[in-house]
C-alpha positions, 0 to 999 in steps of 0.5 A, a space after each residue: 453474532 454469537 462468534 462476535 460476542 465471544 470475541 468481544 469477551 476474549 480480547 482485551 478492550 485495547 485490541 478490539 478497535 484493531 480487530 474490528 478494523 482488520 475484519 472489515 478490511 479482511 472481509 472486504 479483501 476476501 469479497 474481491 479476492 474471487 474476482 482478483 483470481 478470475 482476473 489473473 486466470 484470464 489474463 494469464 490465459 489471454 494475454 502474452 507474457 511480453 504484453 503483461 510485461 509492458 503493462 507491468 512497466 507502466 503500472 510500476 512507473 505509475 505506482 512510483 509516481 503516485 506515491 508522491 501523493 502520500 505526503 502526510 497531509 492526510 495523516 495530519 487530519 487524523 492527528 488534529 486536535 478537535 479545536 484545530 480540525 476545521 483549520 487543518 481541513 481547510 488547509 488540506 483541501 488546498 494543499 491536496 489540489 496543488 500537490 496532486 497537480 504537481 504529481 500529475 506533472 511529474 508523471 507526464 514528464 516521465 512519460 515524455 522522457 520515455 517517449 523521446 529518450 527510450 522510444 517507449 511510446 506505448 508506456 508513455 501513452 499509458 502514463 499520460 492517460 493515467 495522469 488524469 487520476 490525480 485530478 479526480 482524487 483531490 475532491 475526496 481526499 479530506 473526506 477519506 481521511 476524516 472517515 479514518 479519524 472517525 473510526 469508520 474503517 468499515 466504510 473505508 474498507 467497503 470503498 477500497 473493495 468496491 474500487 478493487 472489484 471494479 478494477 478486477 472485473 474491468 480487467 477481466 472483461 477487457 482481457 477478453 475483449 481486448 487482450 493487450 497491455 491496455 486491459 490491465 492499465 485502463 481500469 486504474 483510471 476508470 475506477 477512480 471516479 467510482 472512489 470519488 463518488 463513494 467517498 463523497 457519499 460516505 462523509 460529507 465535508 464543506 469548507 469551514 467559512 471564516 476559519 483560517 487554514 492551518 500553516 503549511 509548515 504544520 503539514 510538511 514538518 510531519 509529512 517529510 518523514 512519511 513521504 520519504 518512507 512511502 517513496 522508498 517503500 514503493 521503490 522496493 515494490 515497483 523498482 523490483 520490476 524495472 530491475 528484472 525487466 532491465 537485466 532479464 528482458 521483458 518476458 522474464 518481467 512478465 513471469 516475475 509480475 505474475 508470480 508477484 501478483 499471485 503470492 506477494 501481491 496478496 499479502 501486500 493488501 493485508 499489510 496495506 490494511 494493517 498500517 491503515 488501521 493501526 495508525 489512528 489506533 495508536 494516535 488515541 492512546 491515553 498514557 504511556 502504559 496504554 500506548 505500550 499495551 496497544 503495541 503489543 497487542 497489535 503485534 500479536 494480532 498482526 503475526 497471529 492473523 496474517 502469519 498463518 495466511 503467509 505460511 499457507 500461501 508459501 506451502 500451497 503454491 505448488 498446488 494452487 498455481 497450476 490449478 488456478 492459472 493453468 499448467 503453463 504457469 506450473 514452473 512459477 510456483 517456486 517463485 511465488 513461494 519464495 516472494 511470499 517469504 518477504 511478507 513476514 518482515 513487511 508485516 512487522 515493519 508495517 506495525 513499526 511504521 504506524 507506531 513510529 509515526 503516531 510517536 512523532 518519529 517518522 524520520 526513523 521510519 524513513 531511515 529503516 524504510 530506506 536501508 531496507 528497500 536499498 538492500 532488497 533491490 541491490 540484492 535483487 540486482 545481484 541475484 538477477 546475474 544467476 537467474 530469476 529464482 536467485 533474484 527472488 531469494 536475494 530480494 527476500 533475504 535482504 528484507 529479512 537481514 535489515 527489516 527484522 533487526 531494525 524493527 525488533 529494536 524499535 518494538 522492544 523500545 516501544 514496549 517500555 515506557 514512552 517518553 512523550 505523548 502522540 502529536 503534542 501541539 507544539 510539534 505542528 507549530 
């Protein structure tokens, strides 16, 4: 309690909501980290790299398709004015249902192609099973975005942590009982109902009777930029594994998948939390000066908190990789360190994404994300010609060369007076 009081006195008022939200997600992340490490240890010792590679392929395709569900509909709820919230939520509930059904259809189509064209029956079966997730999501999506709008980030952090912990625990148990690729895939489905129950208990919401749904165009205009950004980011985070698997083989993919999860995968959790916390924070600005102040504080906090964590991972990978995962994985420590370097430009890009979305410029963020992702994947593909470590260096180097200059320009402009308020009503007309 005394530490909390000291923090309250030292921090500027505009930075406190960010710190509070990051603390909630940080505590949740620490709580699940032990289970994650235990799960990776058991998986590394129980499941062959080739089987891990099969699971990595299925999970990568699932994550690529699932990003289609991030259509910007939820962000419209967060940004809605109080007098239009009921109509926005009514429309969002219907749109979530239709959109998720469409995403499930896309995933089933991908599964059919894998089965019939590429003879990947095992991966196709995994994708077909995971398509059920999209029918679990819609009844809880309005509620989860209302929680974010209300500023109850502690609740969303606890829900996410509970689901993640359940995922790791199930993976650990299944790896011991059934050491196969399915041990890594099935928990993605089995934990979806847990998320739904927790979200609906945390935030009640019922359709407002007699209130007309908001026009669909008010969602799609903003959502287009959000969706493009999410697709390109997911492509960067998932197609890298497909490229490694295609050019270097399934076993090399297993090593890469392990290194990614033991290093950059941890940093990705913090980057995701940063974006969740900052978007509603930027949307609640009072004026131009307040907006610029919030951006400055957010950037300083992001680099000040996560920068040392990433640097520690990079330096300590040769120690903790063999210690935690076994000597057989010691040769992968340099790969873990290299991939962790990608986290630094990603942290800055996460701040920029939240900023551009909150200032009605999601399309600019989409351009930055698209160019950065294309450069990173192209570098990875070229690097694969020289081996796994060269591929990782090329991937990281491309992100540094593209993301840092582009996001630096956005932030420099943002620290000056901005031209218009966040989400004027006519933007959604």
